[in-house]
N, C-alpha and C positions, 0 to 999 in steps of 0.2 A: 604807738599813742597810749596805750594804757600805763606806759611808764610815765607819760608827762605831769599828772600830779606830783608824782615822787620827786621828777627830776627837778620840779619848782618848787618843792618843798626843802628839797637838798642845797639849793641855789640860795634862798632865803637863809638858811642856816649857814650855811657859809659866811653869808654877807654878816651874819650878827655874831660867827666866831663859836659858832654852837652846833656845828656838823656831828651829828652822830648815826652810825650805821647797823645793822644787824645782819650777820651771816648766818644763813639756814641750809643745811646740807641734808639732802635726802636718797638714801641708798636703798635702790629697790631690787626688782628680781633680777635687772638685766641692764643698769646703768647707775651712776651716781650724779646727780644734779645738785646744783648749788644754787641758791640766790641771794640777792643785796637787795635789802627792803631799809626802809624810813620807820621811825619810831610810830608812823600812824597808820603802816601797814601796807604802805604802797610798794610794789615791788618794783626796782628800776633797773636788776640786771639778773640774768639767769643764764645758767650754762649747764651741757651735759656732755658727760663721757662715758663709755660703755665701758662694763664690766666682763670679766671672763667667766665661763661655766665649763666647768667638767663633767660630764655626764657618760655614765659606764653603764648606765643600765633605766630602765624608765623610772625606777624607785631609789635611784643614787643620783645623786647631784654635788657637786663640790665646788667653793670658790678658792681664790688666794686671797688673805686677807693683804698683804702686802700690795698685790695688784688693785684692790678694792681702794687702800688708804693712796697709791698713786692716782686712782681716776680720781678721788675726792680733791687731791693736791690740784690737779689739771681744772676741776670744773670750778673750785673756787678761784683761782687766780683769773679764770677767763671771765665770769660772772662779775669781778672786781672791773675786770678791764672794760666790760660792756658797760657795767654802770658808771663808769669814770670816775670810781672812788680813790681816794689813797689811803695806803694801810693804817694810817694812824687816824681814820675817820669809822673804822669797825670797831666799836667797843663791846661787841658781845658777839659768839659763835655756840650754836648747839647743832646737834643731829638727829636723824632720825635712820633708820635701817629696818629693815625684815630680819626676823628671827631666826638669824641663821647662828651657827656655833661656833665659835673660833677657838681653838684649841692652841696653846703655846706652852714651852717649856720655861723653867723657872728662870732662865736670862731673858725671856721675852721671845725666844727664838720659835718659829714655826713648826709643828709637827704634824704628821701625815694624819688625814681623817677619813682617809680612805683606803682599804686592804690593797695594800702593793701599789699604792699612790705614791707620789712625791711628797715632801716634807711641803714643799709649797701650798700644795691642796689641802690647807688647814682649816677650813671651815666647812662644815655640814650646812648644806643649802636649805632653806627653811621648809621648803617645798619636798624635801627630802623622805620617802617613807620607808626607808631600809628597817626600820626599829618597830615595826608594826606588831611584832611578838612582844617586845618588851614592853609596847604600851598595853596589849592585852593583860601584861600578867600585872601592872599597876591597876588596871580597872578591877580584875579579878581580886585582888587583896582588898578592895572594899573601904580602904582608911579615908577618913573624914575630909582630907584633901580634896577628895572627888566633890565633894559637894560645893565646892568653888570653880569646878571645870564643866559643870552640865553632867556629872556623873559618869563620863567616860574621859579616860586617856586617850589625848590624839598622839599619832609617831609625830606630829610636827611639834609639839612641845619638845623642853630641851631634857627634861629627866630620863625619856625612852633612848634618847639618842646619848645620853650619857651611858646607859647601861648597857645600848650597845658597843660604844668606845670600849669600855672596861671588860666587856666578853671578847670582842673580835680583835682586837687592838691592844693587847696588855703591856706592849712596849711604849705606846702612846699614852697610854694612863699612866704608867709607871714612872715616865720622865716629865708629865704634865705638871706644870706648877702654877699656870693661868688658864682657865675657860670662862670667855665671856660671852653674852650675848653679842651681837656684831655693834650695836651702838655704843653699848659700853665699851668694847673695844677702841673704837672713834675717839671717844673721849679720855681714854686712857694714851691714845697715840698722841693726843691734841694737849692735854695736860700733865700727863704723867699720875696722874690720880686713880688707883684702883677701884673705886668706888663704882658699887652698881646701881641702876634707874629702880626706883620703886614699879615703875612700868613693866620692866622688863622681869624683875623676879618674880612679882605677883601673878604677871599674866603667864609666863612659860616655865618657872622654876618651882612651881608650889607653894611659894613663898606667900603667908596671909598676912597681907600689910596691916590688916586691922588688931592683929594679936600683938601679944608681946610674951614670950617671943616670937618672931614672924617665921623661923624656920622650924619646922616640925621633924626634927631629926630622928623619931622613931620611923616616921614613913622613908626617909631615903634609906636607913639602916635596914629597913623589911625588903627593900627594892634592891640591896646590893650595894649603896653607896654610902656608907657610913664614912668612909676614908675620903667624899667628895671635898670636906674644906681643906684637906692637905693637899688635894690635887688641884683646886680651882681657884686658890687665890680669894675665895669669897669674903665680905663682909658680914657681920652679924647683923647689921641693920642696913637697910636700904635707904637710899639717898632719894628725897623727892623731886620732882620732875621741876626743872629750870634754878635748882640750888646750883651756887656757883663753887666752882670746881678748882675757883684761884684760874690766874692769867695762863696764855698758850706757854708752852716750854719754849727756850729761844729756837730751838729747831725746828719744831713745829710751825713756830709764827715765819720763820725763814721760807719753811717749804710751801707753806699756804699762800704766801706773799701777805702777810697781815703783821700787825704791830705786836709786839710781845706782851703789850698792857691790854690785849683782847680777853675777857673774861670767857672761863668754857662754862656752859651750863649742862646739867646732867640731862641728858636726853630721854627719848623715847621710841616705842616700834613705830612703824611708818605708817600704817594704818591709824593709828593712834594720835600722830602727830595731823594726819589729813581729820580726824573727826574734831581735835581741836580748833582747827583752821575752818571746820564747816559750822560748827555749833558755838564757837566762842561767842557770839551776840547772846547766848542764853545762859553764859557764865552765872549771872547773877538772879538767874530764875530756876532756881533748883527744883520748886514746886511746879513748873510749867516744861522742864525741859524732856520730859517724859513723853511728849509728844511728837520730838523731834527725832528723826533718827539719821544718822550719818551714814551714808553708802559709798565706801572707799572702793573703785571699782576700776580694774586695770588687767592685769594677768590672772589675776584670781580676784575675789571680791569680798570685803568685810563688810559686816553689818552691824553697824554699833549705836546701842543703845544706852542712854544714861538715866539715872534715876537718883532719888534723894534717900532712898533706902533699898538694901538688899532686894533682890528676887530673883533668887534660884530657879533656874529655867532648864529642866532635863534637855540635853541634848545643844547646849547653847553655852559656851565658856562663860566664867564668872560665875557669883557677881564677886566683880574687884574692886576693892576700896582704893579711888585715888588714882587709879591709872591712867587717866585722863586729866582729871579735874579735882582739885581737894573738893572734900565733902560731896562727894557723887558717887556712885558705883555703877561699874561699867557692865554690861551684859555684851559678848563679844560672839556673834555666830558669822556664818561665812559660807563661801563657795570657794573651793578649792582650784577648780579651772573656769575661769568663764571667758576672758579675752583669750586665754590659753585653748580654751575648745574651738573658738572661732577661728583662731589660727592654723589648728591640727586640721579641721575640716577644709580650710583652704588648702592645705598641704597635700592631702590623702586624695582628695576629688580628681577625678579624671580632666574636669574642666578648669581643676585650680592652678596653682602655681606657690612661689614664695609669698608668703604671708606679707607683703608689703603695705602700707597706707593706702599705696594707688590702687591696690587691687581689692582691699575691704570698700574705699571709695566707688569702684566702680560695682562691685556686687550691690552695694546698699543702694547706689542710682536705678539700678535694674529692678531690686525688688519695688522699689516705690513706683516704678512705672508697671510692673505687675500687678500690684495692688490696686493702683488707680483703677486698672481694668476688672479685678477679680474681687476686690475688698479684703476685710481684715479674715474672710474665709480663706485666703490663698493658701493652698495646699492644706487644705484643714484635715486629711486622712495621713497626713505624714509628723508621727510625734517623734518627741525626744525626750529622752530622760538624761540630763546633763552631767551624771555624777561619773565622769570620764576618767576623774583622780580620787573617788570615794567622794560621800556626802560628810562634808563636814557640819552643817546644821539644816534640819534638825534633828537628822536621824543619828548623827554622830557614828557613822559608818564606814572606816576607812576603806573598807573592803567592797564596797558596793561598787559596780559597774555601770557604764553608759548602755544605753538603749537606742535604737533606733528602729521603728516600728514604721511600716508602709513604703518601702521601697519598690521601685519598678527597675526595667532595662535602663530606662533613661537615664543619660551620662553628659548630656551637654550643658553650656553655662547657665541657663537658665534652670536646669535641677540643682545645679549648684545653688544658685539664689534662691530656691526653695528650700533647700535644706537650712543655709544658711539663715533664712527667716524663720523657719521652724524652731532652729536651735536658740534665737536669739529669744523667741518667746517663751521658751522653756527655761532659760536662765532668768527672765521676769519674772514668772509665773512662780518661780522657785521664791525668789525674793517675797512674794505674797505668802508662800507658807511658813515662811521665817517669820514676818509679820504677825501672823494670825497668831502663831505658838508664842511671840513675844505679848501679845495682848492679852492672851488668856493668864497671864502672870501679872498682871494690872498694869502694864503700858496702856497708851491710848493713841498709837502712833498714826498722824494723820499727813505727815511731811515729811518728805525723803528730801536730805540735804546730799547731792550727789556729786563727787570728786574724784580725779585719776582720769586716767585714759578714755575711758566709757563717756565723758563728757563730749568728745571730738567726734561720736558715732550718733548720728541724729536717730536712727533706727531705735538703738537700745535707750536712748533718752526719753523718746516718745512713748517705748515699750513699759519702762519704769513707772510712767505715769498712769496709763491706760490699764496695763495688767494687775497694778495693786491698788486702783483707785484713789490713791494719794497724790497731794499736790505735791511737784518735783523742784526743788530749787538748786538753780546752777549758779554756783557763786560768778561774783562779776571779776574776782581777782582772777589773776593767770593761772595760780597755782595754789591752792586751798592746803597743800599740804604742807608745801616750804611758807605759807603764811604761818600755818602752825607752829613750826619749828623756829621762826622770827619770832614768834611771842616766849617761846621757852629763852632764846637769848637774851631778848629784851628785859626778862625778869633776871636772869643771872646777871647783866650788866649793872642793874640797879635804877632803870628807866622808869621801872613801875614796881610799887612796892610787894607784889605778890603777883602770881599767876592769871588770876580771876581781873585784876586790874588791867594785867597785858592785855587780856582778851578784849575787855571791854574798851581801852584805847586802841586797839588796831584790827578790831572786826569790820570786815568787809561787806557791801550789800549782796543780793543775788537776784537773779532773774527768775520769776515762778511760771512752771507749766500745768495748767489744769488738767486730770484726765478727761478722755472723749467719751460722753455716755454711750456714742454710738457703738464704741468697742466694746463696752461692758459685756454682752450676751456672749460674744466670741470667746471671751478670755476667762469668763467663767467656766464654758464648756472644756477649755485647754486645762484650767487648773482641774477640774476634775478627772480629766485624763490623766494628769501626771500622778495623782492620788492614786489613780486605779493601775499605773504602769508599778508603780512602787509597791503596790500588793503582788501585782502578777510576778514580781522580780522574786519577791519572797518565796511564791509561790515554784517557780520554777528551779530556784536555788534548791530548795526543799525536795524535788524530784530529780535533780542532779546529784 
């Protein structure tokens, strides 16, 4: 039913001989998704295909970029079939992806990105933390690029991963001719252009998009990457989001099932696409956008704030110029494991099992029953510090570890539900910690726009309002991230004169949820407990 307005729009456009569609591709942690959208932002077709992950260690994970490209092709063809669209109706395509790092040789062939690994595993996953020592070296150097990443280099950024590659896989480094952020790899496969997105370079490669030159070569030299341009195939200047890279190559068009006339737009990181789709209505309100925050919540969570001027914030990445919308600055906070943490708890608990959507639903339904009997104070002596994969924001500590306090010998299903509830509370109050950190730097955030997998979890959606005290907006569109990419594709296709106009023309409404005043007292206590647990963790680490 959600697709009906878009299908009617397509029908009328066909009758007028003016059918134009946009193809959007979103490559997340575990799958590639594709959507087909109309120029007014209605999604009429959507498909998903899994991608493979090789994990050799808790901190080491890799993808095969060729398998990802294959999954993208399958998803695009399926989405076009679901939409009932003809190949020549797709006039623009763009991509988003996680900030994973693809390594290719000078001829474009894959190179091994893990020690002892096969060449097909050529992509270091975004959540890979193998380069923690290299990240610490970057931070210790004190270069001014740190002023634009919150003061601390994260192992999830590309520079530490590049340092690790050069140090630990010298043969891969010697043979490398192209090194891409994953979304730039996808636009290269689609168009043949080696251009790099302003979004990826500014947010993950220490490129300062607001300066000329953007690359700080003295910083790269100081961390042993003076030869990066020789091996990375990098341009001197990044390309703005939505800039047309030209049409699909004939091979890519045939592979994707699209027309060779379809224009390819410079893409962006997945969370940034979700931000674009969520905050599109405020693209022409730069003076008001600082009240609105995009929470892109799935396996991990990105907390994305835009403002009309730079607002450096310790422990929060950015400020980045033009990383989402031209004329705005982005502060990017985040939680490295949110949905992944809840999956983990289901797997390791004696009463749990494989973390399927059905098990999540069963647990959430039981939590709501328990809470109806016990209130918001359910399991109030059970406390979780949710940093099981480090603390990205606002502590910027990749070495941080999770904590569970208040365990008993109980191991039945209700015990699992209580733990899941308290972990969910911890995730939500950590978002409050991030919001308060941002508001201390000049933001006035009172509204959260949530998109991603967490929108399918009613418990989390309720908690995001109640634990933060903010109005929570859930987009009416089926997929705000794909909508954001479709806006980029529409810009590249020339349907709109620029990205801001595409946002205005394609933005979709949302549904508001207000915080429950009755929950405020309990979640204030939980917030204070989380701050105390952070202090106690430091004390314990000092003793140990």
